Every structure is written in structure tokens, then in C-alpha cells.
C-alpha positions as CSV (number, residue, x, y, z in Angstrom):
1,X,-115.0,-130.8,97.8
2,X,-112.3,-132.9,96.2
3,X,-111.3,-129.9,94.1
4,X,-110.9,-127.7,97.2
5,X,-108.8,-130.4,98.7
6,X,-106.6,-130.5,95.6
7,X,-106.0,-126.8,95.7
8,X,-104.7,-126.9,99.2
9,X,-101.7,-128.9,98.0
10,X,-100.6,-126.3,95.4
11,X,-98.4,-124.3,97.8
12,X,-96.7,-127.4,99.1
13,X,-93.4,-128.5,97.6
14,X,-94.2,-132.2,97.3
15,X,-97.1,-133.1,94.9
16,X,-99.9,-135.0,96.6
17,X,-100.5,-138.7,96.0
18,X,-103.7,-140.0,94.6
19,X,-104.7,-141.2,98.0
20,X,-104.2,-137.7,99.5
21,X,-106.4,-136.2,96.8
22,X,-109.2,-138.8,96.7
23,X,-110.0,-141.2,99.5
24,X,-110.5,-144.7,98.1
25,X,-113.0,-146.7,100.0
26,X,-111.9,-150.1,101.1
27,X,-113.8,-153.3,102.1
28,X,-113.5,-152.1,105.7
29,X,-115.4,-148.9,104.8
30,X,-118.2,-150.8,103.0
31,X,-118.5,-153.2,106.0
32,X,-118.9,-150.2,108.3
33,X,-121.6,-148.7,106.1
34,X,-123.4,-152.0,106.1
35,X,-123.3,-152.1,109.9
36,X,-124.8,-148.6,110.1
37,X,-127.7,-149.7,107.8
38,X,-128.2,-152.7,110.0
39,X,-128.4,-150.5,113.1
40,X,-131.0,-148.3,111.4
41,X,-133.1,-151.3,110.3
42,X,-132.9,-152.7,113.9
43,X,-134.1,-149.3,115.2
44,X,-130.9,-148.7,117.3
45,X,-131.2,-145.2,119.0
46,X,-129.8,-142.4,116.9
47,X,-127.3,-141.4,119.6
48,X,-125.7,-144.9,119.5
49,X,-125.5,-144.7,115.7
50,X,-124.0,-141.2,115.9
51,X,-121.4,-142.5,118.4
52,X,-120.5,-145.5,116.2
53,X,-119.9,-143.2,113.3
54,X,-117.9,-140.7,115.4
55,X,-115.7,-143.5,116.8
56,X,-115.0,-144.9,113.3
57,X,-114.1,-141.5,112.0
58,X,-111.7,-140.9,114.9
59,X,-110.0,-144.1,114.1
60,X,-109.6,-143.1,110.5
61,X,-108.5,-139.5,111.0
62,X,-106.8,-138.3,114.2
63,X,-107.9,-134.7,113.3
64,X,-111.6,-135.6,113.2
65,X,-113.6,-133.1,115.2
66,X,-116.1,-135.1,117.1
67,X,-117.9,-132.1,118.7
68,X,-118.3,-130.5,115.3
69,X,-119.7,-133.8,113.9
70,X,-122.2,-134.2,116.7
71,X,-123.3,-130.6,116.2
72,X,-123.8,-131.3,112.5
73,X,-125.9,-134.4,113.5
74,X,-128.5,-132.3,115.4
75,X,-131.9,-132.1,113.8
76,X,-132.6,-129.2,111.5
77,X,-134.9,-126.5,112.9
78,X,-137.8,-125.8,110.5
79,X,-139.4,-122.5,111.0
80,X,-143.0,-121.7,109.9
81,X,-143.3,-118.6,107.8
């Protein structure tokens, strides 16, 4: 995925910064991940965990597509053959 992101900058006149190419996780990100693990261990309903993740992503990226994320969170359908 990072390679695909890097190729999108080729046509632009300004070269990308390292941060644009590769997101560097910060203490805040690790604390957020820990909070999600705590929620799972405390058996918080999946919808609430999903909402927490969506809210965090929206704060980090204004272009985050919450509907697309929630669709991707839906359980996979396994079909018997």
C-alpha cells in the first residue's frame, strides 16, 4: 500500500515528505490502540468499538469515509459449498 501511495505523488510538482509517504505512529496512536484492546477485553459491544475507531479516524483524516469503514466492518458471509 505504501508503494501505491508513493506513486500517486509522481505527477505532482512538489516531492512528498517522508510523513506523506509513510505515516509515523505516535504515542497518541499507541494509546488509542491500547484503549481498543481494553474495550475488547472488557467485552464492550462491537458497535461501540467500531464507533470509537471511526471517530478517531475522522479526527486524524478529514477525508475518512465512515460509511465505507462501517461497511468494511460487517461480518464476512461464509457460504457452504
